[in-house]
C-alpha positions as CSV (number, residue, x, y, z in Angstrom):
1,M,5.4,-0.1,28.2
2,S,6.5,-1.2,24.7
3,D,4.0,-1.6,21.8
4,I,3.8,-5.4,22.3
5,E,3.4,-5.1,26.0
6,I,0.5,-2.6,25.5
7,A,-1.1,-5.0,22.9
8,R,-0.8,-8.0,25.2
9,A,-2.4,-6.2,28.1
10,A,-5.4,-5.1,26.0
11,K,-8.9,-6.1,26.9
12,K,-9.9,-7.7,23.7
13,M,-13.5,-8.0,22.7
14,H,-14.8,-11.3,21.0
15,I,-14.7,-10.7,17.3
16,R,-18.5,-11.4,17.0
17,D,-19.1,-8.5,19.3
18,V,-16.8,-6.2,17.3
19,A,-18.8,-7.3,14.2
20,E,-22.1,-6.5,15.9
21,K,-21.0,-2.8,16.2
22,I,-21.2,-2.6,12.4
23,N,-24.2,-4.8,12.1
24,I,-22.5,-7.9,10.8
25,P,-24.3,-11.0,12.2
26,E,-22.3,-13.8,13.6
27,E,-23.4,-16.2,10.9
28,S,-21.8,-13.9,8.3
29,L,-18.3,-14.4,9.9
30,I,-15.8,-17.1,9.2
31,P,-13.8,-17.1,12.5
32,Y,-10.1,-17.6,12.9
33,G,-10.1,-18.0,16.6
34,H,-11.7,-15.5,18.9
35,D,-10.0,-12.3,17.6
36,I,-10.0,-12.6,13.8
37,A,-12.7,-13.3,11.3
38,K,-13.4,-13.1,7.6
39,I,-16.6,-11.4,6.3
40,N,-18.4,-13.7,3.9
41,F,-19.4,-12.7,0.4
42,D,-23.2,-13.2,1.0
43,F,-23.1,-10.5,3.6
44,I,-21.0,-8.2,1.4
45,E,-23.4,-8.6,-1.5
46,K,-26.4,-7.8,0.7
47,S,-24.7,-4.7,2.1
48,K,-24.3,-3.2,-1.4
49,S,-27.7,-1.6,-1.2
50,N,-26.6,0.5,1.8
51,S,-25.6,4.1,1.2
52,D,-21.9,5.0,1.3
53,G,-20.1,6.7,4.3
54,K,-17.4,9.3,4.0
55,L,-13.9,8.2,2.8
56,I,-10.9,9.7,4.6
57,L,-7.4,9.1,3.2
58,V,-4.4,9.2,5.5
59,T,-1.0,9.7,3.8
60,A,2.3,11.3,4.9
61,I,5.4,13.2,4.1
62,S,8.3,11.4,2.5
63,P,9.5,8.7,4.9
64,T,12.7,9.2,7.0
65,P,14.5,7.2,9.6
66,A,12.8,9.3,12.2
67,G,9.5,7.8,11.5
68,E,6.1,9.4,10.7
69,G,3.4,7.1,12.1
70,K,0.9,6.9,9.3
71,T,-0.7,3.6,10.4
72,T,-0.6,4.7,14.0
73,T,-2.4,7.9,13.0
74,S,-5.0,6.1,10.9
75,V,-5.8,3.8,13.9
76,G,-5.9,6.8,16.3
77,L,-8.1,8.8,14.0
78,N,-10.5,5.9,13.7
79,D,-10.7,5.6,17.5
80,G,-11.1,9.4,17.7
81,L,-14.1,9.3,15.3
82,N,-15.8,6.6,17.2
83,A,-15.1,8.5,20.5
84,I,-17.0,11.5,19.2
85,G,-20.0,9.4,18.3
86,K,-19.3,8.5,14.6
87,K,-19.5,5.0,13.4
88,S,-16.0,4.5,11.8
89,I,-14.0,1.7,10.4
90,V,-10.3,1.8,9.6
91,C,-9.2,-0.1,6.5
92,L,-5.5,-1.0,6.4
93,R,-3.0,-3.1,4.4
94,E,-1.7,-6.5,5.7
95,P,2.0,-6.4,6.6
96,S,4.5,-8.3,4.5
97,L,6.9,-10.8,6.0
98,G,9.6,-9.1,3.9
99,P,10.0,-5.9,5.9
100,N,9.0,-7.7,9.1
101,F,12.1,-9.8,8.9
102,G,14.1,-7.2,7.0
103,M,14.2,-3.5,7.8
104,K,11.4,-2.3,10.0
105,G,9.6,-5.0,12.0
106,G,5.9,-5.1,12.5
107,A,3.2,-2.8,11.0
108,A,0.1,-2.7,13.2
109,G,0.3,0.9,14.6
110,G,2.0,1.7,17.9
111,G,1.5,2.8,21.5
112,Y,-2.2,3.2,22.3
113,A,-3.2,3.3,18.7
114,Q,-2.8,-0.2,17.5
115,V,-4.8,-3.0,15.8
116,I,-4.8,-6.3,17.5
117,P,-3.9,-9.2,17.7
118,M,-0.7,-7.7,16.4
119,E,1.5,-10.8,16.4
120,E,-0.9,-12.7,14.2
121,I,-1.5,-9.8,11.9
122,N,2.2,-9.3,11.4
123,L,3.0,-13.0,10.8
124,H,0.7,-15.5,9.0
125,F,-2.6,-13.8,9.8
126,T,-5.3,-15.6,7.8
127,G,-2.9,-16.9,5.2
128,D,-3.9,-14.3,2.4
129,F,-0.3,-13.7,1.4
130,H,0.5,-17.4,1.3
131,A,-2.5,-17.9,-1.0
132,I,-1.3,-15.1,-3.3
133,T,2.2,-16.5,-3.3
134,T,0.9,-20.0,-4.1
135,A,-1.5,-18.8,-6.8
136,H,1.3,-16.8,-8.5
137,N,3.7,-19.8,-8.5
138,L,1.1,-22.2,-9.7
139,L,0.9,-20.1,-12.9
140,S,4.7,-20.2,-13.1
141,S,4.7,-24.0,-12.9
142,L,1.9,-24.4,-15.4
143,I,3.8,-22.4,-18.0
144,D,6.9,-24.5,-17.6
145,N,4.8,-27.7,-17.6
146,H,3.1,-26.7,-20.8
147,I,6.4,-26.2,-22.5
148,Y,7.7,-29.5,-21.2
149,W,4.8,-31.4,-22.6
150,G,5.1,-30.2,-26.2
151,N,4.5,-26.5,-26.1
152,D,1.3,-26.5,-28.2
153,L,0.9,-22.8,-27.6
154,E,4.3,-22.2,-29.2
155,I,5.6,-20.1,-26.3
156,D,8.9,-18.5,-27.0
157,Q,11.0,-19.3,-24.0
158,R,13.0,-16.1,-24.5
159,R,9.9,-14.1,-24.0
160,I,8.4,-15.5,-20.9
161,T,7.5,-12.5,-18.8
162,W,6.0,-14.3,-15.7
163,G,8.5,-15.0,-13.0
164,R,8.0,-16.4,-9.4
165,V,7.5,-14.8,-6.0
166,V,8.3,-15.3,-2.3
167,D,7.2,-13.1,0.6
168,L,10.7,-12.4,1.8
169,G,13.5,-10.1,0.8
170,D,16.1,-12.2,-0.9
171,R,18.4,-10.5,-3.4
172,A,19.9,-13.9,-4.4
173,L,16.7,-14.7,-6.2
174,R,16.5,-11.6,-8.4
175,K,17.9,-13.6,-11.3
176,V,18.0,-17.4,-11.3
177,N,18.3,-20.3,-13.7
178,V,15.6,-22.9,-13.8
179,N,15.0,-26.4,-15.3
180,L,18.6,-27.5,-14.7
181,G,19.6,-31.1,-14.2
182,G,18.9,-32.7,-17.6
183,I,16.2,-33.1,-20.1
184,S,13.8,-34.8,-17.7
185,N,13.6,-31.5,-15.8
186,G,12.7,-29.3,-18.8
187,F,14.5,-26.8,-20.9
188,P,17.0,-24.5,-19.0
189,R,16.2,-20.8,-19.0
190,E,16.7,-17.7,-16.9
191,D,14.0,-16.7,-14.5
192,K,13.4,-14.2,-11.7
193,F,11.8,-13.8,-8.3
194,D,9.9,-10.7,-7.1
195,I,8.6,-10.2,-3.5
196,T,5.0,-11.3,-3.2
197,V,3.7,-7.7,-2.6
198,A,5.0,-6.8,-6.1
199,S,3.2,-9.6,-7.8
200,E,0.5,-8.8,-10.3
201,I,-1.7,-11.3,-8.4
202,M,-1.4,-9.0,-5.4
203,A,-2.5,-6.0,-7.5
204,I,-5.4,-8.0,-9.0
205,F,-6.4,-9.2,-5.6
206,C,-6.5,-5.6,-4.3
207,L,-8.4,-4.2,-7.3
208,A,-10.9,-7.1,-7.9
209,T,-14.5,-6.4,-7.0
210,S,-15.8,-10.0,-6.9
211,I,-14.7,-13.6,-7.4
212,E,-15.9,-13.4,-11.0
213,D,-13.9,-10.2,-11.6
214,L,-10.9,-11.9,-9.9
215,Q,-11.0,-14.8,-12.3
216,K,-11.4,-12.6,-15.4
217,R,-8.4,-10.4,-14.4
218,I,-6.3,-13.5,-13.7
219,G,-7.2,-14.8,-17.1
220,D,-6.1,-11.5,-18.7
221,I,-2.5,-11.7,-17.4
222,I,0.0,-11.8,-20.2
223,V,2.6,-14.5,-19.2
224,A,4.7,-14.8,-22.4
225,Y,4.8,-14.2,-26.1
226,K,5.1,-16.3,-29.2
227,R,7.9,-15.8,-31.7
228,D,5.6,-13.6,-33.7
229,K,5.2,-11.5,-30.5
230,S,1.6,-12.3,-30.1
231,P,0.6,-12.7,-26.4
232,I,0.0,-15.8,-24.3
233,Y,-2.5,-15.3,-21.5
234,A,-2.9,-17.1,-18.2
235,R,-6.2,-18.5,-19.4
236,D,-4.4,-20.1,-22.3
237,V,-2.5,-22.4,-19.9
238,K,-5.8,-23.0,-18.0
239,A,-4.5,-21.3,-14.9
240,D,-7.4,-18.9,-14.2
241,G,-9.7,-21.5,-12.7
242,P,-7.3,-23.2,-10.2
243,M,-5.7,-19.9,-9.2
244,T,-9.1,-18.5,-8.3
245,V,-9.8,-21.5,-6.2
246,L,-6.6,-20.9,-4.2
247,L,-7.7,-17.3,-3.7
248,K,-11.4,-17.9,-2.9
249,N,-11.2,-17.6,0.9
250,A,-8.4,-15.0,0.8
251,L,-10.6,-12.5,-1.1
252,M,-12.9,-12.2,1.9
253,P,-11.9,-9.2,4.0
254,N,-10.4,-9.7,7.5
255,L,-12.0,-8.2,10.5
256,V,-10.0,-7.3,13.6
257,Q,-10.2,-4.6,16.3
258,T,-8.3,-1.6,17.6
259,L,-7.1,-1.4,21.3
260,E,-10.3,0.5,21.9
261,N,-12.4,-2.4,20.4
262,N,-13.3,-0.5,17.3
263,P,-13.6,-2.4,14.0
264,A,-10.7,-2.6,11.6
265,I,-10.5,-4.3,8.2
266,I,-7.1,-5.4,7.2
267,H,-6.9,-6.9,3.7
268,G,-4.3,-7.0,0.9
269,G,-0.9,-5.3,0.9
270,P,1.0,-4.1,-2.2
271,F,4.0,-1.9,-1.4
272,A,3.7,1.6,-2.6
273,N,7.2,2.0,-3.9
274,I,7.0,-1.1,-6.1
275,A,3.3,-1.5,-6.5
276,H,0.1,0.6,-5.9
277,G,0.2,0.6,-2.1
278,C,-3.5,0.3,-1.1
279,N,-5.7,-2.2,0.7
280,T,-8.3,-4.1,-1.3
281,V,-11.2,-2.4,-3.1
282,I,-13.5,-5.0,-1.6
283,A,-12.4,-4.0,1.9
284,T,-12.8,-0.2,1.3
285,Q,-16.2,-0.6,-0.5
286,T,-17.5,-2.9,2.2
287,G,-16.4,-0.5,4.9
288,L,-18.2,2.4,3.2
289,K,-21.4,0.4,3.3
290,L,-21.1,-0.4,7.0
291,A,-20.0,2.9,8.6
292,D,-20.4,6.6,8.6
293,Y,-16.6,7.0,8.1
294,V,-13.9,4.8,6.6
295,V,-10.3,5.8,7.4
296,T,-7.8,4.2,5.0
297,E,-4.1,4.7,4.4
298,A,-1.9,4.7,1.3
299,G,1.6,3.5,1.5
300,F,4.7,5.7,2.1
301,G,4.6,9.4,1.2
302,A,1.8,11.1,-0.7
303,D,3.9,11.2,-3.9
304,L,3.8,7.4,-4.0
305,G,0.9,5.9,-2.0
306,A,-1.6,8.8,-2.3
307,E,-0.9,9.4,-6.0
308,K,-1.5,5.7,-6.8
309,F,-4.5,5.5,-4.5
310,L,-6.1,8.5,-6.3
311,D,-4.9,7.9,-9.9
312,I,-5.3,4.1,-9.9
313,K,-7.6,2.8,-7.1
314,C,-10.1,5.7,-7.1
315,R,-10.1,5.7,-10.9
316,K,-10.9,2.0,-11.1
317,A,-13.3,1.7,-8.1
318,G,-15.1,5.0,-8.5
319,L,-14.0,6.3,-5.1
320,K,-13.7,9.9,-4.1
321,P,-12.1,10.9,-0.8
322,N,-14.0,13.5,1.3
323,A,-10.8,14.6,3.1
324,V,-7.1,13.8,3.2
325,V,-4.9,13.8,6.3
326,I,-1.2,14.2,5.8
327,V,0.9,12.9,8.7
328,A,4.1,14.7,9.7
329,T,6.4,14.8,12.7
330,V,8.8,17.5,14.0
331,R,11.5,14.8,13.9
332,A,10.9,13.9,10.3
333,L,10.9,17.5,9.1
334,K,14.2,18.0,10.9
335,S,15.5,15.0,9.0
336,H,14.3,16.6,5.7
337,G,16.0,19.8,6.9
338,G,19.4,18.0,7.0
339,V,19.6,16.8,10.7
340,E,21.2,13.4,11.2
341,K,19.3,10.7,13.1
342,T,21.6,10.9,16.1
343,N,20.8,14.6,16.6
344,L,17.0,14.6,16.1
345,N,16.4,14.9,19.9
346,D,18.0,18.4,19.9
347,E,15.9,21.4,19.3
348,N,16.5,22.8,15.8
349,V,13.9,25.3,14.6
350,D,15.8,26.2,11.5
351,A,15.9,22.6,10.4
352,V,12.1,22.3,10.8
353,E,11.7,25.4,8.8
354,K,13.9,24.0,6.0
355,G,12.3,20.6,6.1
356,F,8.8,22.1,5.9
357,S,9.4,22.3,2.1
358,N,8.7,18.5,1.9
359,L,5.3,18.9,3.7
360,E,4.4,21.9,1.6
361,R,5.0,20.1,-1.6
362,H,2.8,17.1,-0.5
363,I,0.1,19.6,0.6
364,E,0.2,21.2,-2.8
365,N,0.1,17.9,-4.6
366,I,-3.0,16.7,-2.7
367,Q,-4.7,20.0,-3.4
368,S,-4.0,19.6,-7.1
369,F,-6.4,16.7,-7.0
370,G,-9.1,19.1,-5.9
371,L,-9.1,17.6,-2.3
372,Q,-9.1,19.3,1.1
373,V,-6.1,18.7,3.4
374,I,-5.6,18.5,7.1
375,V,-2.1,18.1,8.6
376,A,-1.8,15.7,11.6
377,I,1.4,16.5,13.6
378,N,2.2,13.2,15.3
379,S,3.7,14.4,18.5
380,F,6.8,13.1,20.2
381,T,7.8,13.8,23.8
382,L,10.9,15.8,23.0
383,D,9.2,18.1,20.4
384,T,9.5,21.7,21.5
385,E,6.8,24.3,21.3
386,A,9.0,26.4,19.0
387,E,9.5,23.6,16.6
388,S,5.8,22.6,16.5
389,N,4.8,26.3,16.0
390,V,6.9,26.4,12.8
391,I,4.7,23.7,11.3
392,S,1.4,25.3,12.5
393,K,2.3,28.7,11.2
394,N,3.5,27.6,7.8
395,C,0.4,25.4,7.3
396,E,-1.8,28.4,8.2
397,K,-0.1,30.4,5.5
398,L,-1.1,27.7,3.0
399,G,-4.7,27.8,4.3
400,V,-4.4,24.4,5.9
401,K,-5.1,23.5,9.5
402,A,-2.4,21.6,11.4
403,I,-3.5,19.7,14.5
404,H,-1.3,18.2,17.2
405,C,-2.1,14.6,17.9
406,S,-1.0,12.4,20.9
407,H,-2.7,9.2,20.0
408,W,0.5,7.1,20.6
409,A,0.3,8.1,24.2
410,N,-3.3,8.8,24.7
411,G,-5.3,6.8,22.2
412,S,-8.6,8.4,21.0
413,K,-8.2,11.3,23.5
414,G,-5.2,12.4,21.5
415,T,-7.1,12.6,18.2
416,K,-10.4,14.1,19.3
417,E,-9.5,17.5,17.8
418,L,-8.3,15.9,14.6
419,A,-11.5,13.8,14.3
420,E,-13.7,16.8,14.8
421,E,-11.8,18.7,12.1
422,V,-12.1,15.7,9.7
423,V,-15.8,15.6,10.2
424,K,-16.1,19.3,9.6
425,I,-14.2,19.1,6.3
426,A,-15.7,15.8,5.1
427,E,-19.3,17.0,5.7
428,S,-18.7,20.2,3.7
429,S,-16.4,18.9,1.0
430,D,-17.3,19.1,-2.7
431,I,-16.2,15.8,-4.2
432,S,-17.2,17.0,-7.7
433,K,-13.9,19.0,-7.7
434,F,-11.9,15.7,-7.5
435,K,-9.7,15.2,-10.6
436,F,-6.8,13.0,-11.7
437,T,-3.2,13.8,-12.5
438,Y,-3.8,12.8,-16.1
439,E,-6.7,11.7,-18.3
440,E,-7.0,8.2,-19.5
441,N,-6.8,9.1,-23.2
442,T,-3.3,10.7,-22.7
443,S,-0.4,8.6,-24.1
444,L,1.4,6.3,-21.7
445,E,4.6,8.3,-22.0
446,E,2.8,11.5,-21.2
447,K,1.1,9.9,-18.2
448,I,4.5,9.0,-16.8
449,R,5.8,12.5,-17.6
450,S,2.7,14.0,-15.9
451,V,3.3,12.2,-12.6
452,A,7.1,13.0,-12.8
453,Q,6.5,16.7,-13.4
454,K,3.3,17.4,-11.5
455,I,3.9,15.2,-8.5
456,Y,7.6,14.7,-8.2
457,R,8.4,18.1,-9.7
458,A,11.0,16.7,-12.0
459,D,12.3,18.7,-15.0
460,D,11.5,15.7,-17.3
461,I,11.8,11.9,-17.7
462,V,14.7,10.2,-19.3
463,I,13.4,7.4,-21.6
464,D,15.2,5.6,-24.4
465,K,13.7,4.7,-27.7
466,A,13.4,1.0,-26.9
467,I,11.2,1.7,-23.9
468,S,9.3,4.4,-25.8
469,D,8.6,1.9,-28.5
470,Q,7.5,-0.6,-26.0
471,L,4.9,1.8,-24.6
472,K,3.7,2.5,-28.1
473,G,3.4,-1.2,-28.6
474,F,1.2,-1.4,-25.5
475,E,-1.0,1.3,-26.9
476,D,-1.3,-0.4,-30.3
477,S,-2.4,-3.6,-28.4
478,G,-5.3,-1.7,-26.8
479,Y,-3.7,-0.9,-23.4
480,G,-3.2,2.8,-24.0
481,K,-6.0,3.9,-21.6
482,L,-4.4,2.2,-18.6
483,P,-3.0,4.2,-15.7
484,V,0.7,4.1,-14.8
485,C,2.1,2.6,-11.5
486,I,5.6,4.1,-11.0
487,A,8.1,2.1,-8.9
488,K,10.3,4.7,-7.2
489,T,12.2,5.2,-4.0
490,Q,10.0,6.3,-1.1
491,Y,12.7,8.5,0.5
492,S,12.7,11.3,-2.0
493,F,10.6,13.0,-4.6
494,S,13.5,12.2,-6.9
495,T,14.9,8.8,-7.7
496,N,17.9,9.5,-5.5
497,P,17.0,8.5,-1.9
498,S,19.6,11.0,-0.4
499,L,17.8,14.0,-1.9
500,R,15.4,14.9,0.9
501,G,13.2,17.9,1.4
502,A,11.8,19.3,-1.9
503,P,14.5,18.8,-4.5
504,K,14.5,20.5,-7.9
505,G,16.5,20.3,-11.1
506,F,16.4,16.5,-11.5
507,T,15.1,14.0,-14.1
508,V,13.4,10.6,-13.6
509,P,15.2,7.8,-15.6
510,I,12.8,5.1,-16.8
511,R,14.6,1.8,-16.6
512,E,11.9,-0.7,-17.4
513,V,8.1,-0.9,-18.2
514,R,5.9,-3.9,-17.6
515,L,2.3,-4.5,-18.8
516,S,0.1,-5.7,-16.0
517,A,-2.9,-6.5,-18.1
518,G,-4.8,-8.3,-15.4
519,A,-4.4,-5.6,-12.8
520,G,-5.0,-3.0,-15.4
521,F,-2.0,-0.7,-15.2
522,I,1.5,-0.2,-16.6
523,V,4.4,-0.7,-14.1
524,V,7.1,1.8,-14.7
525,V,10.4,1.0,-12.9
526,T,12.7,4.0,-12.3
527,G,16.2,4.5,-11.0
528,A,17.7,1.7,-8.9
529,I,14.4,0.5,-7.4
530,M,14.1,-3.3,-7.1
531,T,11.0,-5.4,-7.1
532,M,12.9,-8.0,-5.0
533,P,14.4,-6.1,-2.0
534,G,17.5,-7.3,-0.3
535,L,18.1,-7.6,3.5
536,P,20.1,-4.9,5.3
537,R,23.4,-5.7,7.0
538,V,21.6,-6.4,10.3
539,P,18.1,-7.6,9.4
540,S,15.2,-7.5,11.9
541,A,15.2,-11.3,11.8
542,N,18.4,-11.3,13.9
543,S,16.4,-10.1,16.9
544,I,13.2,-12.2,16.5
545,V,13.0,-15.1,18.9
546,L,10.6,-17.0,21.2
547,D,11.2,-16.5,24.9
548,K,10.9,-19.2,27.6
549,K,7.2,-18.5,27.9
550,G,6.7,-19.0,24.2
551,L,6.1,-15.3,23.5
552,I,7.5,-13.6,20.4
553,Q,10.2,-11.1,21.1
554,G,11.9,-8.7,18.7
555,L,9.2,-8.4,16.1
556,F,8.1,-4.9,17.3
């Protein structure tokens, strides 16, 4: 059966019964039908006195067209932990409509390791992304409205830094002209659109710890500058209050279930290549108070999602993972070894050996944070024993255990060994050894260089004087201790997506830097990465339809 057929055939449990498994009473739920609910803030506040469970981070090798299955493995591991008697919750990001209708379709796991109801999760869900989009664009309209009615704040229209967003990939909106049509419509200027998942509001939403913290962070957003280059904040245009109102319900975490009726919290969803790639702090912290184990994922490969999870989210939220699972597949390593997608079904031991360099670098990077690593080999039917043995033997040489997993086909039965190894490592891990890639007192330019050299293994960064001066300006304004969030292609350690494996001898060109004062980090745009993706020649949207029974086809 296909993923969607498996999901539709699932025996779902009423969401109140799923909540009962983690001791959430029905009165603490805000239901969205029978299968989805939000957890209210009163309950979250009461649960803060509970002790924390163990935090397990799931990441992966650099993505390839062959697929890795990070979300599928996260769900499968969560089910496996519950199957061996551990109370476990999986915390995931919400899918964006951009890739759903663009390049890759849905994002709710696959096979017998899925979260459900997958159609609702992948489309409008509980409206969180729509609330974020609306809040972002409310601020945009308040800025232009302030200028229209006299501009008492003396905003320099040439120095407005706050654009607009939409949760779709639309390259035509990367640069636009607004306020056209005559004086009654305002003063014409150039503007831009980003995709919603790249919005600073999304980042704030995912890093805020409460409604009060959310409003303060929104108020701290720098939206423009005066002619004397002094900043204008969102609170100056009275935007923080109404924006918080729009986000009030959205900030409550969403509770759903896996195919095996185990609890899953899906909340927030910044991309890892253009943002920090993690679900909300509120979701993770709430999960840790309700379960023995929380399995969470970070977007794309470990060089992007895991680095930002550790250097940004863990730094800001005081989190320390007890173990890290790196997902790899034979097929993906063959791809990193130079095999074209059309030939991935053919046995090629030499290509797996060559492609292992990508996995090895990710292992070394995670270990550099002082964390213990387990490799999950996400099995495919056509994998051969000889190919799989290459991964196992090479991991063994690095002192890392590699475990074959068949959760796509077998659900929790296919992750029992992985779950047992995760428990073994998590129970014995020394989280005091955890360390960041850079210290907060390091200069912003050196922070960027540290990530480029230590994580990507670049020779150096390429940064011109104007950007270097801009970073120094951020430091002079009191933002020098912020972490950096590097926007880079997910397909390579380098900024060239065609350089797979473990490339060497490259530099990382810094194209642009942006201060996200509300979120509390510096966005660093490298290479040709775009914060508004375009659609491919044949987008996924072309195949998405309703059939005669009213069922969605083509999304998965």
